[in-house]
FIKOL-610116 format. One record per residue (C-alpha): residue number from 0; residue in three letters; x, y, z. Coordinates in steps of 0.25 Angstrom, whole numbers, plus 5000, padded with zeros to 4 digits. Example, Ala and Ser with C-alpha at 12.3 -4.5 7.8 and 13.67 -1.06 7.14 Angstrom:
# residues 2
@num=0 | residuo=Ala | X=5049 | Y=4982 | Z=5031
@num=1 | residuo=Ser | X=5055 | Y=4996 | Z=5029
***
This chain:
# residues 323
@num=0 | residuo=Unk | X=5000 | Y=5000 | Z=5000
@num=1 | residuo=Unk | X=5005 | Y=5014 | Z=4997
@num=2 | residuo=Unk | X=5006 | Y=5022 | Z=5010
@num=3 | residuo=Unk | X=5005 | Y=5037 | Z=5013
@num=4 | residuo=Unk | X=5019 | Y=5043 | Z=5016
@num=5 | residuo=Unk | X=5020 | Y=5043 | Z=5031
@num=6 | residuo=Unk | X=5020 | Y=5057 | Z=5038
@num=7 | residuo=Unk | X=5033 | Y=5062 | Z=5045
@num=8 | residuo=Unk | X=5036 | Y=5057 | Z=5059
@num=9 | residuo=Unk | X=5026 | Y=5062 | Z=5069
@num=10 | residuo=Unk | X=5036 | Y=5067 | Z=5078
@num=11 | residuo=Unk | X=5040 | Y=5078 | Z=5069
@num=12 | residuo=Unk | X=5026 | Y=5084 | Z=5069
@num=13 | residuo=Unk | X=5018 | Y=5092 | Z=5079
@num=14 | residuo=Unk | X=5006 | Y=5086 | Z=5073
@num=15 | residuo=Unk | X=5008 | Y=5071 | Z=5070
@num=16 | residuo=Unk | X=5003 | Y=5067 | Z=5056
@num=17 | residuo=Unk | X=4998 | Y=5053 | Z=5052
@num=18 | residuo=Unk | X=4990 | Y=5048 | Z=5040
@num=19 | residuo=Unk | X=4979 | Y=5042 | Z=5048
@num=20 | residuo=Unk | X=4973 | Y=5047 | Z=5062
@num=21 | residuo=Unk | X=4964 | Y=5036 | Z=5069
@num=22 | residuo=Unk | X=4955 | Y=5041 | Z=5080
@num=23 | residuo=Unk | X=4952 | Y=5029 | Z=5090
@num=24 | residuo=Unk | X=4960 | Y=5018 | Z=5097
@num=25 | residuo=Unk | X=4949 | Y=5007 | Z=5096
@num=26 | residuo=Unk | X=4949 | Y=4996 | Z=5086
@num=27 | residuo=Unk | X=4944 | Y=5005 | Z=5074
@num=28 | residuo=Unk | X=4955 | Y=5015 | Z=5077
@num=29 | residuo=Unk | X=4966 | Y=5004 | Z=5079
@num=30 | residuo=Unk | X=4962 | Y=4996 | Z=5067
@num=31 | residuo=Unk | X=4962 | Y=5008 | Z=5058
@num=32 | residuo=Unk | X=4976 | Y=5011 | Z=5063
@num=33 | residuo=Unk | X=4981 | Y=4997 | Z=5060
@num=34 | residuo=Unk | X=4976 | Y=4998 | Z=5046
@num=35 | residuo=Unk | X=4980 | Y=5012 | Z=5042
@num=36 | residuo=Unk | X=4994 | Y=5011 | Z=5049
@num=37 | residuo=Unk | X=4996 | Y=4997 | Z=5042
@num=38 | residuo=Unk | X=4993 | Y=5004 | Z=5029
@num=39 | residuo=Unk | X=5005 | Y=5013 | Z=5031
@num=40 | residuo=Unk | X=4998 | Y=5025 | Z=5036
@num=41 | residuo=Unk | X=5003 | Y=5033 | Z=5048
@num=42 | residuo=Unk | X=4992 | Y=5032 | Z=5058
@num=43 | residuo=Unk | X=4988 | Y=5038 | Z=5072
@num=44 | residuo=Unk | X=4978 | Y=5032 | Z=5081
@num=45 | residuo=Unk | X=4972 | Y=5041 | Z=5091
@num=46 | residuo=Unk | X=4963 | Y=5039 | Z=5103
@num=47 | residuo=Unk | X=4961 | Y=5038 | Z=5118
@num=48 | residuo=Unk | X=4952 | Y=5026 | Z=5119
@num=49 | residuo=Unk | X=4961 | Y=5015 | Z=5117
@num=50 | residuo=Unk | X=4954 | Y=5003 | Z=5111
@num=51 | residuo=Unk | X=4940 | Y=5010 | Z=5111
@num=52 | residuo=Unk | X=4929 | Y=5001 | Z=5116
@num=53 | residuo=Unk | X=4937 | Y=4989 | Z=5112
@num=54 | residuo=Unk | X=4947 | Y=4992 | Z=5122
@num=55 | residuo=Unk | X=4936 | Y=4991 | Z=5133
@num=56 | residuo=Unk | X=4933 | Y=4976 | Z=5129
@num=57 | residuo=Unk | X=4938 | Y=4967 | Z=5140
@num=58 | residuo=Unk | X=4937 | Y=4955 | Z=5130
@num=59 | residuo=Unk | X=4934 | Y=4955 | Z=5115
@num=60 | residuo=Unk | X=4930 | Y=4941 | Z=5109
@num=61 | residuo=Unk | X=4925 | Y=4945 | Z=5095
@num=62 | residuo=Unk | X=4937 | Y=4951 | Z=5089
@num=63 | residuo=Unk | X=4942 | Y=4942 | Z=5078
@num=64 | residuo=Unk | X=4955 | Y=4935 | Z=5081
@num=65 | residuo=Unk | X=4954 | Y=4937 | Z=5096
@num=66 | residuo=Unk | X=4945 | Y=4927 | Z=5104
@num=67 | residuo=Unk | X=4947 | Y=4936 | Z=5116
@num=68 | residuo=Unk | X=4954 | Y=4949 | Z=5117
@num=69 | residuo=Unk | X=4952 | Y=4962 | Z=5126
@num=70 | residuo=Unk | X=4949 | Y=4975 | Z=5119
@num=71 | residuo=Unk | X=4962 | Y=4981 | Z=5125
@num=72 | residuo=Unk | X=4970 | Y=4970 | Z=5119
@num=73 | residuo=Unk | X=4964 | Y=4971 | Z=5106
@num=74 | residuo=Unk | X=4966 | Y=4986 | Z=5106
@num=75 | residuo=Unk | X=4981 | Y=4984 | Z=5109
@num=76 | residuo=Unk | X=4982 | Y=4975 | Z=5098
@num=77 | residuo=Unk | X=4976 | Y=4984 | Z=5088
@num=78 | residuo=Unk | X=4984 | Y=4996 | Z=5093
@num=79 | residuo=Unk | X=4997 | Y=4988 | Z=5092
@num=80 | residuo=Unk | X=4994 | Y=4983 | Z=5078
@num=81 | residuo=Unk | X=4991 | Y=4998 | Z=5074
@num=82 | residuo=Unk | X=5004 | Y=5003 | Z=5080
@num=83 | residuo=Unk | X=5012 | Y=4991 | Z=5073
@num=84 | residuo=Unk | X=5008 | Y=4997 | Z=5060
@num=85 | residuo=Unk | X=5012 | Y=5011 | Z=5064
@num=86 | residuo=Unk | X=4999 | Y=5018 | Z=5070
@num=87 | residuo=Unk | X=5002 | Y=5028 | Z=5080
@num=88 | residuo=Unk | X=4992 | Y=5026 | Z=5092
@num=89 | residuo=Unk | X=4989 | Y=5039 | Z=5100
@num=90 | residuo=Unk | X=4982 | Y=5039 | Z=5113
@num=91 | residuo=Unk | X=4975 | Y=5053 | Z=5113
@num=92 | residuo=Unk | X=4962 | Y=5060 | Z=5113
@num=93 | residuo=Unk | X=4958 | Y=5066 | Z=5100
@num=94 | residuo=Unk | X=4953 | Y=5080 | Z=5103
@num=95 | residuo=Unk | X=4950 | Y=5084 | Z=5089
@num=96 | residuo=Unk | X=4952 | Y=5081 | Z=5074
@num=97 | residuo=Unk | X=4951 | Y=5091 | Z=5062
@num=98 | residuo=Unk | X=4953 | Y=5091 | Z=5048
@num=99 | residuo=Unk | X=4964 | Y=5100 | Z=5042
@num=100 | residuo=Unk | X=4964 | Y=5107 | Z=5029
@num=101 | residuo=Unk | X=4973 | Y=5096 | Z=5022
@num=102 | residuo=Unk | X=4962 | Y=5086 | Z=5027
@num=103 | residuo=Unk | X=4971 | Y=5079 | Z=5037
@num=104 | residuo=Unk | X=4966 | Y=5078 | Z=5051
@num=105 | residuo=Unk | X=4972 | Y=5084 | Z=5064
@num=106 | residuo=Unk | X=4969 | Y=5075 | Z=5076
@num=107 | residuo=Unk | X=4971 | Y=5083 | Z=5089
@num=108 | residuo=Unk | X=4973 | Y=5075 | Z=5102
@num=109 | residuo=Unk | X=4978 | Y=5077 | Z=5116
@num=110 | residuo=Unk | X=4991 | Y=5070 | Z=5112
@num=111 | residuo=Unk | X=4994 | Y=5078 | Z=5099
@num=112 | residuo=Unk | X=4989 | Y=5081 | Z=5085
@num=113 | residuo=Unk | X=4989 | Y=5071 | Z=5073
@num=114 | residuo=Unk | X=4987 | Y=5075 | Z=5058
@num=115 | residuo=Unk | X=4981 | Y=5064 | Z=5050
@num=116 | residuo=Unk | X=4977 | Y=5062 | Z=5035
@num=117 | residuo=Unk | X=4965 | Y=5053 | Z=5038
@num=118 | residuo=Unk | X=4957 | Y=5050 | Z=5051
@num=119 | residuo=Unk | X=4950 | Y=5037 | Z=5056
@num=120 | residuo=Unk | X=4940 | Y=5039 | Z=5067
@num=121 | residuo=Unk | X=4939 | Y=5027 | Z=5075
@num=122 | residuo=Unk | X=4934 | Y=5033 | Z=5088
@num=123 | residuo=Unk | X=4924 | Y=5022 | Z=5091
@num=124 | residuo=Unk | X=4913 | Y=5024 | Z=5101
@num=125 | residuo=Unk | X=4911 | Y=5023 | Z=5116
@num=126 | residuo=Unk | X=4901 | Y=5015 | Z=5123
@num=127 | residuo=Unk | X=4890 | Y=5024 | Z=5131
@num=128 | residuo=Unk | X=4893 | Y=5021 | Z=5145
@num=129 | residuo=Unk | X=4885 | Y=5020 | Z=5157
@num=130 | residuo=Unk | X=4893 | Y=5030 | Z=5165
@num=131 | residuo=Unk | X=4891 | Y=5024 | Z=5178
@num=132 | residuo=Unk | X=4901 | Y=5021 | Z=5189
@num=133 | residuo=Unk | X=4909 | Y=5008 | Z=5187
@num=134 | residuo=Unk | X=4907 | Y=5007 | Z=5172
@num=135 | residuo=Unk | X=4921 | Y=5011 | Z=5167
@num=136 | residuo=Unk | X=4927 | Y=5003 | Z=5178
@num=137 | residuo=Unk | X=4921 | Y=4990 | Z=5173
@num=138 | residuo=Unk | X=4923 | Y=4992 | Z=5158
@num=139 | residuo=Unk | X=4928 | Y=4979 | Z=5153
@num=140 | residuo=Unk | X=4925 | Y=4972 | Z=5167
@num=141 | residuo=Unk | X=4910 | Y=4971 | Z=5166
@num=142 | residuo=Unk | X=4906 | Y=4984 | Z=5159
@num=143 | residuo=Unk | X=4904 | Y=4983 | Z=5144
@num=144 | residuo=Unk | X=4898 | Y=4991 | Z=5133
@num=145 | residuo=Unk | X=4896 | Y=4979 | Z=5123
@num=146 | residuo=Unk | X=4888 | Y=4967 | Z=5127
@num=147 | residuo=Unk | X=4888 | Y=4960 | Z=5114
@num=148 | residuo=Unk | X=4904 | Y=4962 | Z=5115
@num=149 | residuo=Unk | X=4906 | Y=4957 | Z=5129
@num=150 | residuo=Unk | X=4894 | Y=4948 | Z=5131
@num=151 | residuo=Unk | X=4902 | Y=4935 | Z=5131
@num=152 | residuo=Unk | X=4910 | Y=4939 | Z=5143
@num=153 | residuo=Unk | X=4897 | Y=4939 | Z=5152
@num=154 | residuo=Unk | X=4892 | Y=4925 | Z=5150
@num=155 | residuo=Unk | X=4885 | Y=4921 | Z=5163
@num=156 | residuo=Unk | X=4887 | Y=4934 | Z=5169
@num=157 | residuo=Unk | X=4877 | Y=4945 | Z=5173
@num=158 | residuo=Unk | X=4877 | Y=4958 | Z=5165
@num=159 | residuo=Unk | X=4870 | Y=4971 | Z=5163
@num=160 | residuo=Unk | X=4867 | Y=4977 | Z=5150
@num=161 | residuo=Unk | X=4863 | Y=4992 | Z=5149
@num=162 | residuo=Unk | X=4856 | Y=4998 | Z=5137
@num=163 | residuo=Unk | X=4843 | Y=4997 | Z=5130
@num=164 | residuo=Unk | X=4847 | Y=4997 | Z=5115
@num=165 | residuo=Unk | X=4850 | Y=4986 | Z=5105
@num=166 | residuo=Unk | X=4865 | Y=4985 | Z=5110
@num=167 | residuo=Unk | X=4861 | Y=4982 | Z=5124
@num=168 | residuo=Unk | X=4850 | Y=4972 | Z=5119
@num=169 | residuo=Unk | X=4860 | Y=4964 | Z=5111
@num=170 | residuo=Unk | X=4870 | Y=4965 | Z=5121
@num=171 | residuo=Unk | X=4861 | Y=4959 | Z=5132
@num=172 | residuo=Unk | X=4857 | Y=4948 | Z=5122
@num=173 | residuo=Unk | X=4871 | Y=4945 | Z=5119
@num=174 | residuo=Unk | X=4874 | Y=4944 | Z=5134
@num=175 | residuo=Unk | X=4863 | Y=4934 | Z=5135
@num=176 | residuo=Unk | X=4868 | Y=4926 | Z=5124
@num=177 | residuo=Unk | X=4881 | Y=4924 | Z=5130
@num=178 | residuo=Unk | X=4875 | Y=4919 | Z=5143
@num=179 | residuo=Unk | X=4876 | Y=4931 | Z=5152
@num=180 | residuo=Unk | X=4869 | Y=4926 | Z=5165
@num=181 | residuo=Unk | X=4861 | Y=4939 | Z=5167
@num=182 | residuo=Unk | X=4859 | Y=4951 | Z=5158
@num=183 | residuo=Unk | X=4852 | Y=4964 | Z=5164
@num=184 | residuo=Unk | X=4848 | Y=4973 | Z=5152
@num=185 | residuo=Unk | X=4846 | Y=4987 | Z=5157
@num=186 | residuo=Unk | X=4840 | Y=4999 | Z=5152
@num=187 | residuo=Unk | X=4839 | Y=5012 | Z=5158
@num=188 | residuo=Unk | X=4825 | Y=5015 | Z=5153
@num=189 | residuo=Unk | X=4812 | Y=5007 | Z=5153
@num=190 | residuo=Unk | X=4814 | Y=5001 | Z=5139
@num=191 | residuo=Unk | X=4825 | Y=4995 | Z=5129
@num=192 | residuo=Unk | X=4828 | Y=5002 | Z=5116
@num=193 | residuo=Unk | X=4833 | Y=4989 | Z=5109
@num=194 | residuo=Unk | X=4825 | Y=4982 | Z=5099
@num=195 | residuo=Unk | X=4813 | Y=4974 | Z=5104
@num=196 | residuo=Unk | X=4819 | Y=4961 | Z=5100
@num=197 | residuo=Unk | X=4831 | Y=4962 | Z=5109
@num=198 | residuo=Unk | X=4821 | Y=4964 | Z=5121
@num=199 | residuo=Unk | X=4814 | Y=4952 | Z=5117
@num=200 | residuo=Unk | X=4826 | Y=4943 | Z=5116
@num=201 | residuo=Unk | X=4831 | Y=4948 | Z=5130
@num=202 | residuo=Unk | X=4818 | Y=4945 | Z=5136
@num=203 | residuo=Unk | X=4820 | Y=4930 | Z=5132
@num=204 | residuo=Unk | X=4833 | Y=4929 | Z=5139
@num=205 | residuo=Unk | X=4833 | Y=4924 | Z=5153
@num=206 | residuo=Unk | X=4847 | Y=4931 | Z=5156
@num=207 | residuo=Unk | X=4842 | Y=4945 | Z=5152
@num=208 | residuo=Unk | X=4835 | Y=4955 | Z=5161
@num=209 | residuo=Unk | X=4831 | Y=4969 | Z=5156
@num=210 | residuo=Unk | X=4831 | Y=4980 | Z=5166
@num=211 | residuo=Unk | X=4824 | Y=4993 | Z=5163
@num=212 | residuo=Unk | X=4826 | Y=5007 | Z=5170
@num=213 | residuo=Unk | X=4840 | Y=5003 | Z=5175
@num=214 | residuo=Unk | X=4852 | Y=5012 | Z=5174
@num=215 | residuo=Unk | X=4866 | Y=5008 | Z=5178
@num=216 | residuo=Unk | X=4872 | Y=5017 | Z=5189
@num=217 | residuo=Unk | X=4885 | Y=5009 | Z=5193
@num=218 | residuo=Unk | X=4893 | Y=4997 | Z=5189
@num=219 | residuo=Unk | X=4900 | Y=4990 | Z=5201
@num=220 | residuo=Unk | X=4910 | Y=4979 | Z=5202
@num=221 | residuo=Unk | X=4925 | Y=4976 | Z=5207
@num=222 | residuo=Unk | X=4933 | Y=4970 | Z=5195
@num=223 | residuo=Unk | X=4921 | Y=4969 | Z=5186
@num=224 | residuo=Unk | X=4906 | Y=4973 | Z=5185
@num=225 | residuo=Unk | X=4898 | Y=4967 | Z=5197
@num=226 | residuo=Unk | X=4886 | Y=4976 | Z=5199
@num=227 | residuo=Unk | X=4877 | Y=4986 | Z=5191
@num=228 | residuo=Unk | X=4870 | Y=4997 | Z=5199
@num=229 | residuo=Unk | X=4858 | Y=5004 | Z=5193
@num=230 | residuo=Unk | X=4853 | Y=5018 | Z=5196
@num=231 | residuo=Unk | X=4841 | Y=5012 | Z=5204
@num=232 | residuo=Unk | X=4850 | Y=5006 | Z=5214
@num=233 | residuo=Unk | X=4849 | Y=4992 | Z=5209
@num=234 | residuo=Unk | X=4861 | Y=4983 | Z=5206
@num=235 | residuo=Unk | X=4864 | Y=4971 | Z=5197
@num=236 | residuo=Unk | X=4875 | Y=4961 | Z=5199
@num=237 | residuo=Unk | X=4882 | Y=4960 | Z=5185
@num=238 | residuo=Unk | X=4895 | Y=4956 | Z=5179
@num=239 | residuo=Unk | X=4894 | Y=4966 | Z=5168
@num=240 | residuo=Unk | X=4887 | Y=4978 | Z=5162
@num=241 | residuo=Unk | X=4885 | Y=4982 | Z=5147
@num=242 | residuo=Unk | X=4882 | Y=4996 | Z=5144
@num=243 | residuo=Unk | X=4875 | Y=4995 | Z=5130
@num=244 | residuo=Unk | X=4870 | Y=5010 | Z=5130
@num=245 | residuo=Unk | X=4876 | Y=5015 | Z=5117
@num=246 | residuo=Unk | X=4889 | Y=5019 | Z=5110
@num=247 | residuo=Unk | X=4895 | Y=5033 | Z=5108
@num=248 | residuo=Unk | X=4903 | Y=5035 | Z=5095
@num=249 | residuo=Unk | X=4915 | Y=5043 | Z=5097
@num=250 | residuo=Unk | X=4912 | Y=5053 | Z=5085
@num=251 | residuo=Unk | X=4917 | Y=5066 | Z=5092
@num=252 | residuo=Unk | X=4929 | Y=5067 | Z=5083
@num=253 | residuo=Unk | X=4922 | Y=5063 | Z=5071
@num=254 | residuo=Unk | X=4912 | Y=5074 | Z=5073
@num=255 | residuo=Unk | X=4923 | Y=5085 | Z=5075
@num=256 | residuo=Unk | X=4928 | Y=5081 | Z=5061
@num=257 | residuo=Unk | X=4915 | Y=5082 | Z=5054
@num=258 | residuo=Unk | X=4913 | Y=5067 | Z=5052
@num=259 | residuo=Unk | X=4899 | Y=5063 | Z=5049
@num=260 | residuo=Unk | X=4892 | Y=5054 | Z=5059
@num=261 | residuo=Unk | X=4881 | Y=5044 | Z=5057
@num=262 | residuo=Unk | X=4873 | Y=5040 | Z=5069
@num=263 | residuo=Unk | X=4884 | Y=5047 | Z=5077
@num=264 | residuo=Unk | X=4894 | Y=5038 | Z=5071
@num=265 | residuo=Unk | X=4905 | Y=5041 | Z=5061
@num=266 | residuo=Unk | X=4899 | Y=5039 | Z=5047
@num=267 | residuo=Unk | X=4908 | Y=5031 | Z=5038
@num=268 | residuo=Unk | X=4907 | Y=5025 | Z=5024
@num=269 | residuo=Unk | X=4911 | Y=5010 | Z=5021
@num=270 | residuo=Unk | X=4926 | Y=5015 | Z=5020
@num=271 | residuo=Unk | X=4925 | Y=5021 | Z=5034
@num=272 | residuo=Unk | X=4926 | Y=5035 | Z=5028
@num=273 | residuo=Unk | X=4919 | Y=5047 | Z=5035
@num=274 | residuo=Unk | X=4913 | Y=5059 | Z=5028
@num=275 | residuo=Unk | X=4927 | Y=5066 | Z=5030
@num=276 | residuo=Unk | X=4938 | Y=5063 | Z=5021
@num=277 | residuo=Unk | X=4949 | Y=5056 | Z=5028
@num=278 | residuo=Unk | X=4941 | Y=5052 | Z=5040
@num=279 | residuo=Unk | X=4937 | Y=5038 | Z=5042
@num=280 | residuo=Unk | X=4931 | Y=5031 | Z=5054
@num=281 | residuo=Unk | X=4930 | Y=5017 | Z=5060
@num=282 | residuo=Unk | X=4924 | Y=5009 | Z=5071
@num=283 | residuo=Unk | X=4912 | Y=5011 | Z=5081
@num=284 | residuo=Unk | X=4912 | Y=5026 | Z=5078
@num=285 | residuo=Unk | X=4907 | Y=5024 | Z=5064
@num=286 | residuo=Unk | X=4894 | Y=5022 | Z=5057
@num=287 | residuo=Unk | X=4897 | Y=5008 | Z=5052
@num=288 | residuo=Unk | X=4896 | Y=5003 | Z=5066
@num=289 | residuo=Unk | X=4882 | Y=5007 | Z=5071
@num=290 | residuo=Unk | X=4877 | Y=4995 | Z=5077
@num=291 | residuo=Unk | X=4882 | Y=4994 | Z=5092
@num=292 | residuo=Unk | X=4884 | Y=4979 | Z=5090
@num=293 | residuo=Unk | X=4894 | Y=4981 | Z=5078
@num=294 | residuo=Unk | X=4903 | Y=4990 | Z=5087
@num=295 | residuo=Unk | X=4914 | Y=4979 | Z=5087
@num=296 | residuo=Unk | X=4929 | Y=4979 | Z=5086
@num=297 | residuo=Unk | X=4928 | Y=4972 | Z=5073
@num=298 | residuo=Unk | X=4919 | Y=4982 | Z=5067
@num=299 | residuo=Unk | X=4928 | Y=4993 | Z=5071
@num=300 | residuo=Unk | X=4940 | Y=4986 | Z=5066
@num=301 | residuo=Unk | X=4933 | Y=4983 | Z=5052
@num=302 | residuo=Unk | X=4929 | Y=4998 | Z=5050
@num=303 | residuo=Unk | X=4943 | Y=5003 | Z=5055
@num=304 | residuo=Unk | X=4949 | Y=4994 | Z=5044
@num=305 | residuo=Unk | X=4941 | Y=5001 | Z=5033
@num=306 | residuo=Unk | X=4944 | Y=5014 | Z=5039
@num=307 | residuo=Unk | X=4959 | Y=5012 | Z=5039
@num=308 | residuo=Unk | X=4959 | Y=5007 | Z=5024
@num=309 | residuo=Unk | X=4950 | Y=5019 | Z=5020
@num=310 | residuo=Unk | X=4959 | Y=5028 | Z=5027
@num=311 | residuo=Unk | X=4971 | Y=5023 | Z=5020
@num=312 | residuo=Unk | X=4964 | Y=5023 | Z=5006
@num=313 | residuo=Unk | X=4960 | Y=5038 | Z=5009
@num=314 | residuo=Unk | X=4975 | Y=5042 | Z=5013
@num=315 | residuo=Unk | X=4980 | Y=5035 | Z=5000
@num=316 | residuo=Unk | X=4970 | Y=5042 | Z=4991
@num=317 | residuo=Unk | X=4972 | Y=5056 | Z=4998
@num=318 | residuo=Unk | X=4987 | Y=5057 | Z=5000
@num=319 | residuo=Unk | X=4999 | Y=5056 | Z=4992
@num=320 | residuo=Unk | X=5004 | Y=5042 | Z=4992
@num=321 | residuo=Unk | X=5019 | Y=5039 | Z=4991
@num=322 | residuo=Unk | X=5026 | Y=5026 | Z=4990
***
């Protein structure tokens, strides 16, 4: 493959220059880094949330090639592979991005500034949290945000699922399918918003109990989750709790750039291009992953591969190529 002429050594510039700037240190960002750097492009990957939501997973059993691996170990493997091909990993908060007159992008961070010819937004999303005492303490130790992902770890255990939508419903049924001892499906209102068929199926399961007008106020335990406290003063003994109350896409930087959104997600075409020339996007933050159940490491990695290849094609077409 014909490659772009590398920029000068970054140490000689006050503003460091690269071919590609990738925002996000989750599976989409790191996969994009592997492919673009392997193509011979100079790449900087910037982010503060190492591993993204994948990094929070205590165990992952559905990533091809690994029967069982922690989210952090998989993150480390992806990072090391990207660095092997020359990608620069920067742990920093991105404060702003704007496009210069020459159509390059200036990325401003709390650790310095980076000038890039193309941009891949892999900012992912964040699970909507319960925001109660004990929640952050027990993430990965009984607190989870994806019942369908982690159901298998709660066989013969008692769990609480919080949420009234389809994600909560399918998660509750998944926990029942794997043999959870008892599932308390909790809604803060007096109804469930999910499809009626899910409620009908749940009603047929002996290990599912639906609780209405319940709101979690605290999560207690020692090393792992042991008890759930509700705002009415009642408690439940439980080995885990799943907060299935929605996902918040990290689109703030995209909005600043003027990137078009669709359903509050970055709108991309089949080649992962946005409406702005030179800006691509991949992973959970994109319009290609609207179904909450499709927010998997594998789908993020797949889109990141397309985004990286499209980015390399764009740079080859736009800039002068030398042998």
